[in-house]
Residue frames as a rotation matrix with the C-alpha (Angstrom) as fourth column:
MET 1
-0.763 -0.565 -0.315 74.73
-0.616 0.485 0.621 172.97
-0.198 0.667 -0.718 103.50
SER 2
-0.764 0.502 0.407 71.81
0.425 0.865 -0.267 170.62
-0.486 -0.031 -0.874 104.03
LYS 3
0.189 0.845 -0.501 69.41
-0.012 -0.508 -0.861 173.28
-0.982 0.169 -0.086 102.72
LYS 4
-0.149 -0.336 -0.930 71.37
-0.913 -0.313 0.260 173.37
-0.379 0.888 -0.260 99.47
VAL 5
-0.975 -0.212 0.069 71.31
-0.182 0.937 0.298 169.56
-0.128 0.278 -0.952 99.22
ARG 6
-0.371 0.915 0.160 67.56
0.498 0.341 -0.797 169.50
-0.784 -0.216 -0.582 99.89
ALA 7
0.169 0.421 -0.891 67.03
-0.461 -0.765 -0.449 172.27
-0.871 0.486 0.065 97.33
ARG 8
-0.482 -0.408 -0.776 68.63
-0.876 0.199 0.439 170.00
-0.025 0.891 -0.453 94.72
GLY 9
0.479 0.798 -0.365 66.32
-0.776 0.580 0.249 167.16
0.410 0.164 0.897 95.74
GLY 10
-0.157 -0.634 -0.757 68.90
-0.054 0.771 -0.634 165.14
0.986 -0.059 -0.155 97.67
THR 11
0.914 0.350 -0.203 69.18
0.145 0.184 0.972 163.86
0.378 -0.918 0.118 101.20
PRO 12
0.405 -0.805 0.434 72.01
-0.841 -0.514 -0.168 165.17
0.358 -0.298 -0.885 103.39
ASP 13
-0.213 -0.616 -0.759 74.68
-0.179 0.788 -0.589 162.65
0.960 0.010 -0.278 104.40
SER 14
-0.885 -0.136 0.444 74.00
-0.445 -0.027 -0.895 163.22
0.134 -0.990 -0.037 108.08
GLU 15
0.030 0.977 0.210 70.34
-0.959 0.088 -0.270 162.31
-0.283 -0.194 0.939 107.61
ARG 16
0.445 0.077 -0.892 71.25
-0.561 0.800 -0.211 159.17
0.698 0.595 0.399 105.64
ARG 17
-0.603 -0.741 -0.296 73.68
-0.167 0.480 -0.861 158.12
0.780 -0.470 -0.414 108.37
LEU 18
-0.717 0.395 0.574 71.07
-0.666 -0.147 -0.731 158.70
-0.205 -0.907 0.369 111.07
ARG 19
0.361 0.895 -0.263 68.42
-0.933 0.348 -0.097 156.77
0.005 0.280 0.960 109.17
LYS 20
0.130 -0.417 -0.900 70.84
-0.320 0.841 -0.436 153.88
0.939 0.344 -0.024 108.71
GLN 21
-0.869 -0.480 0.120 71.68
-0.230 0.179 -0.956 153.92
0.437 -0.859 -0.266 112.42
ILE 22
-0.300 0.854 0.425 67.98
-0.910 -0.121 -0.398 154.01
-0.288 -0.506 0.813 113.33
ARG 23
0.492 0.452 -0.744 67.35
-0.715 0.697 -0.049 150.97
0.496 0.557 0.666 111.11
ARG 24
-0.302 -0.719 -0.625 70.24
-0.111 0.678 -0.727 149.11
0.947 -0.150 -0.285 112.74
LEU 25
-0.886 -0.018 0.464 69.02
-0.458 -0.130 -0.880 149.96
0.076 -0.991 0.107 116.24
LYS 26
0.123 0.990 0.073 65.49
-0.985 0.131 -0.115 148.81
-0.124 -0.058 0.991 115.41
GLU 27
0.365 -0.069 -0.928 66.89
-0.406 0.886 -0.225 145.50
0.838 0.459 0.295 114.15
LEU 28
-0.701 -0.687 -0.191 68.93
-0.075 0.338 -0.938 145.09
0.709 -0.643 -0.289 117.33
ARG 29
-0.602 0.562 0.567 65.90
-0.783 -0.276 -0.558 145.92
-0.157 -0.780 0.606 119.45
ALA 30
0.457 0.791 -0.406 63.82
-0.855 0.516 0.043 143.29
0.244 0.328 0.913 117.63
ALA 31
0.027 -0.541 -0.841 66.58
-0.119 0.833 -0.540 140.70
0.992 0.115 -0.042 118.07
ASP 32
-0.887 -0.353 0.297 66.81
-0.297 -0.057 -0.953 141.53
0.354 -0.934 -0.054 121.78
ALA 33
-0.148 0.922 0.357 63.04
-0.977 -0.081 -0.196 141.19
-0.152 -0.378 0.913 122.18
GLU 34
0.526 0.295 -0.798 63.16
-0.551 0.832 -0.056 137.78
0.647 0.469 0.601 120.49
GLU 35
-0.405 -0.766 -0.499 66.02
0.012 0.541 -0.841 136.63
0.914 -0.347 -0.210 122.73
LEU 36
-0.785 0.169 0.596 64.21
-0.615 -0.322 -0.719 137.90
0.071 -0.932 0.357 125.83
ALA 37
0.304 0.951 -0.057 61.08
-0.948 0.308 0.076 135.96
0.089 0.031 0.996 124.90
GLN 38
0.346 -0.254 -0.903 63.16
-0.181 0.926 -0.331 132.79
0.920 0.278 0.275 124.42
LEU 39
-0.738 -0.675 0.016 64.89
-0.103 0.089 -0.991 133.30
0.667 -0.733 -0.135 127.77
LYS 40
-0.399 0.686 0.609 61.53
-0.913 -0.240 -0.329 133.76
-0.079 -0.687 0.722 129.52
ALA 41
0.606 0.615 -0.505 60.29
-0.681 0.729 0.071 130.51
0.411 0.301 0.860 127.96
ASP 42
-0.079 -0.734 -0.674 63.49
0.000 0.676 -0.737 128.74
0.997 -0.058 -0.053 129.06
VAL 43
-0.819 -0.189 0.541 63.08
-0.493 -0.250 -0.834 130.02
0.293 -0.950 0.111 132.63
GLU 44
0.118 0.957 0.265 59.49
-0.993 0.120 0.008 128.77
-0.024 -0.265 0.964 132.69
ALA 45
0.589 0.051 -0.807 60.58
-0.327 0.928 -0.180 125.32
0.739 0.370 0.563 131.49
LEU 46
-0.454 -0.848 -0.274 63.42
0.008 0.304 -0.953 125.17
0.891 -0.434 -0.132 134.03
VAL 47
-0.593 0.336 0.732 61.11
-0.803 -0.317 -0.505 126.19
0.062 -0.887 0.457 136.89
GLY 48
0.520 0.835 -0.178 58.73
-0.832 0.543 0.114 123.41
0.192 0.089 0.977 135.85
ALA 49
0.320 -0.491 -0.810 61.55
-0.038 0.848 -0.529 120.85
0.947 0.200 0.253 135.75
LEU 50
-0.740 -0.606 0.291 62.83
-0.264 -0.135 -0.955 121.99
0.618 -0.783 -0.060 139.14
HIS 51
-0.153 0.780 0.606 59.34
-0.987 -0.096 -0.127 121.71
-0.041 -0.618 0.785 140.65
HIS 52
0.687 0.418 -0.595 58.93
-0.518 0.855 0.002 118.21
0.509 0.307 0.804 139.22
ALA 53
-0.101 -0.823 -0.559 62.31
0.084 0.553 -0.829 117.10
0.991 -0.131 0.013 140.59
THR 54
-0.735 -0.139 0.664 61.54
-0.578 -0.382 -0.721 118.61
0.354 -0.914 0.201 143.99
VAL 55
0.273 0.916 0.293 58.18
-0.962 0.260 0.084 116.82
0.001 -0.305 0.952 144.22
GLU 56
0.638 -0.085 -0.766 59.72
-0.208 0.938 -0.277 113.52
0.742 0.336 0.581 143.08
ASN 57
-0.487 -0.872 -0.051 62.56
-0.091 0.109 -0.990 113.92
0.869 -0.478 -0.132 145.60
GLY 58
-0.439 0.406 0.802 59.99
-0.893 -0.290 -0.343 114.50
0.093 -0.867 0.490 148.35
HIS 59
0.677 0.709 -0.197 58.16
-0.703 0.702 0.113 111.30
0.219 0.062 0.974 147.40
LEU 60
0.317 -0.635 -0.704 61.38
0.040 0.751 -0.659 109.30
0.947 0.181 0.264 147.39
ARG 61
-0.694 -0.562 0.449 62.43
-0.381 -0.242 -0.892 110.71
0.611 -0.791 -0.046 150.76
GLN 62
-0.007 0.789 0.614 59.01
-1.000 0.011 -0.026 109.82
-0.027 -0.614 0.789 152.20
GLN 63
0.768 0.247 -0.591 59.24
-0.363 0.928 -0.083 106.27
0.528 0.278 0.803 150.88
SER 64
-0.171 -0.922 -0.346 62.72
0.044 0.344 -0.938 105.96
0.984 -0.176 -0.018 152.36
ALA 65
-0.664 -0.042 0.747 61.52
-0.681 -0.379 -0.627 107.24
0.309 -0.924 0.223 155.74
ASP 66
0.348 0.893 0.286 58.55
-0.936 0.348 0.049 104.82
-0.055 -0.285 0.957 155.70
GLY 67
-0.341 -0.558 0.756 60.86
-0.474 0.797 0.375 101.87
-0.812 -0.231 -0.536 154.97
ARG 68
0.618 0.648 0.445 59.09
0.088 0.506 -0.858 101.19
-0.781 0.570 0.256 151.65
ALA 69
0.490 -0.465 -0.737 62.03
-0.827 -0.517 -0.224 102.29
-0.277 0.719 -0.638 149.52
VAL 70
0.828 -0.348 0.440 63.76
0.439 0.890 -0.122 99.81
-0.349 0.294 0.890 147.26
VAL 71
0.493 -0.747 -0.446 67.40
-0.643 -0.658 0.391 100.72
-0.586 0.094 -0.805 146.93
ARG 72
0.862 -0.260 0.435 69.32
0.464 0.752 -0.469 99.39
-0.205 0.606 0.769 143.95
VAL 73
0.075 -0.904 -0.420 72.98
-0.071 -0.425 0.902 99.89
-0.995 -0.038 -0.096 143.22
LEU 74
0.953 0.214 -0.216 73.50
-0.204 -0.074 -0.976 100.92
-0.225 0.974 -0.027 139.63
PRO 75
0.460 -0.837 0.297 76.53
0.838 0.519 0.165 99.56
-0.292 0.174 0.941 137.84
ALA 76
0.167 -0.519 -0.838 79.30
-0.058 -0.854 0.517 102.07
-0.984 -0.037 -0.173 137.32
PRO 77
0.948 0.164 -0.272 79.80
-0.265 -0.066 -0.962 103.06
-0.176 0.984 -0.019 133.70
ALA 78
0.526 -0.795 0.300 82.80
0.803 0.581 0.132 101.53
-0.280 0.171 0.945 131.98
PRO 79
0.110 -0.545 -0.831 85.67
0.019 -0.835 0.550 103.97
-0.994 -0.076 -0.082 131.53
GLU 80
0.946 0.252 -0.202 85.97
-0.162 -0.171 -0.972 105.35
-0.280 0.952 -0.121 128.06
ALA 81
0.308 -0.861 0.405 88.90
0.823 0.454 0.341 104.17
-0.478 0.229 0.848 125.97
ARG 82
0.648 -0.128 -0.751 91.12
-0.218 -0.976 -0.022 106.98
-0.730 0.178 -0.660 124.81
């Protein structure tokens, strides 16, 4: 059947469907690659923030152990009205 369609200068339906599916899969692959790149950047930022918090926590613990720490009680937030 496809030989007859090609002989008339047309494209078989099966080929058109496959080409459409290939296009869709390439689009999905590109979207996945973009999302993966964003997730990698997010992980890098979170690792940096975690490192910073860990270092700061270490400094605060050291100050507390040395007796140099200044402890302040923060006021509790006012309850929200509903």
